[in-house]
C-alpha positions as CSV (number, residue, x, y, z in Angstrom):
1,M,72.7,160.3,83.6
2,P,74.2,161.2,87.0
3,S,77.2,159.3,88.2
4,L,76.8,156.6,90.9
5,P,77.0,157.9,94.4
6,D,80.2,157.0,96.3
7,S,78.3,154.5,98.5
8,A,77.0,152.7,95.4
9,E,80.5,152.5,94.0
10,L,81.7,151.0,97.3
11,D,78.9,148.5,97.3
12,A,79.7,147.5,93.7
13,A,83.3,146.9,94.7
14,A,82.2,144.8,97.7
15,L,79.9,142.8,95.4
16,D,82.9,141.9,93.2
17,S,84.8,140.5,96.1
18,P,84.3,136.7,96.3
19,D,84.7,136.7,100.1
20,S,82.4,139.5,100.9
21,D,78.9,139.4,102.3
22,R,76.8,140.3,99.3
23,A,73.7,141.2,101.3
24,L,72.2,144.6,100.6
25,I,71.8,146.4,103.9
26,L,68.7,148.5,104.3
27,P,69.3,151.9,106.0
28,P,67.7,152.6,109.4
29,H,65.3,155.0,107.7
30,G,64.2,153.9,104.2
31,T,62.8,157.0,102.6
32,T,62.2,158.2,99.0
33,V,65.6,159.9,99.3
34,T,67.4,156.7,100.1
35,A,65.4,154.6,97.6
36,E,67.5,155.7,94.6
37,D,70.7,154.5,96.1
38,L,69.0,151.3,97.1
39,R,67.7,150.9,93.5
40,V,71.2,151.2,92.1
41,R,72.6,148.7,94.6
42,M,69.8,146.2,93.7
43,V,70.4,146.5,90.0
44,L,74.1,145.8,90.6
45,A,73.3,142.9,92.9
46,S,70.9,141.4,90.3
47,D,73.8,141.0,87.9
48,F,75.3,138.3,90.1
49,D,74.3,134.6,90.3
50,G,72.8,133.3,93.4
51,A,70.5,134.7,96.0
52,M,69.8,138.4,96.4
53,E,69.8,138.9,100.1
54,V,68.5,142.0,101.8
55,D,69.5,142.6,105.4
56,A,66.7,144.5,107.2
57,G,68.1,144.2,110.7
58,A,68.9,147.9,111.2
59,V,65.5,149.2,109.9
60,E,63.6,151.6,112.2
61,S,61.3,152.9,109.5
62,V,60.6,152.1,105.9
63,G,58.6,154.1,103.4
64,Q,56.5,153.4,100.4
65,A,59.4,153.9,97.8
66,V,61.6,151.3,99.5
67,L,58.7,148.9,99.9
68,Q,57.9,149.2,96.2
69,L,61.6,148.5,95.3
70,L,61.5,145.4,97.5
71,V,58.4,144.1,95.8
72,A,59.8,144.8,92.3
73,A,63.2,143.3,93.2
74,R,61.6,140.1,94.4
75,A,59.5,139.8,91.3
76,E,62.5,140.4,89.1
77,A,64.6,137.9,91.0
78,E,62.0,135.3,90.6
79,A,61.6,136.0,86.9
80,Q,65.4,135.6,86.5
81,G,65.4,132.4,88.5
82,Q,67.2,133.9,91.4
83,T,66.3,133.6,95.1
84,F,65.3,136.7,97.0
85,V,65.7,136.6,100.7
86,I,64.9,139.2,103.5
87,R,67.2,138.3,106.4
88,N,67.3,139.5,109.9
89,P,64.2,141.7,109.7
90,S,63.9,144.1,112.5
91,P,60.6,144.3,114.4
92,A,59.9,147.7,112.9
93,F,60.4,146.3,109.4
94,V,58.2,143.3,110.1
95,D,55.5,145.6,111.6
96,R,55.5,147.9,108.6
97,V,55.5,145.2,106.0
98,T,52.8,143.3,107.8
99,A,50.6,146.4,108.2
100,C,50.9,147.1,104.5
101,G,50.0,143.5,103.6
102,L,53.2,143.1,101.7
103,A,54.8,140.1,103.5
104,P,53.8,137.6,100.8
105,A,54.9,140.0,98.0
106,I,58.4,140.3,99.3
107,G,58.6,136.7,100.6
108,L,58.8,137.6,104.2
109,S,57.7,134.8,106.4
110,V,56.0,136.3,109.5
111,K,55.8,134.4,112.7
112,E,52.6,134.5,114.7
113,D,54.3,136.3,117.6
114,H,55.0,139.3,115.3
115,L,51.3,139.6,114.5
116,S,50.1,140.4,117.9
């Protein structure tokens, strides 16, 4: 099994810090390449009690692999009794999730003004 990428190790250390913001920050371009790192970070985050928060504020584009991870992460969080929250979704993120019909599957509440 390959070792964790440096960024995942840094995220794991940040998750251990009680004063840190434990939100997972989605990259500007969520691709198949970035999905593996995101998967590792989500697994680490799921080991902690409390809400799993995903910050989607910097997202400019998001691909199928990342969307699948978000759907699976929300389902797993609910099965474990954890809250799963997408916070600060960028307009590009909202548009893509809405266009794919995945807003309910990831728990994204979409305001009417994003739908027009």
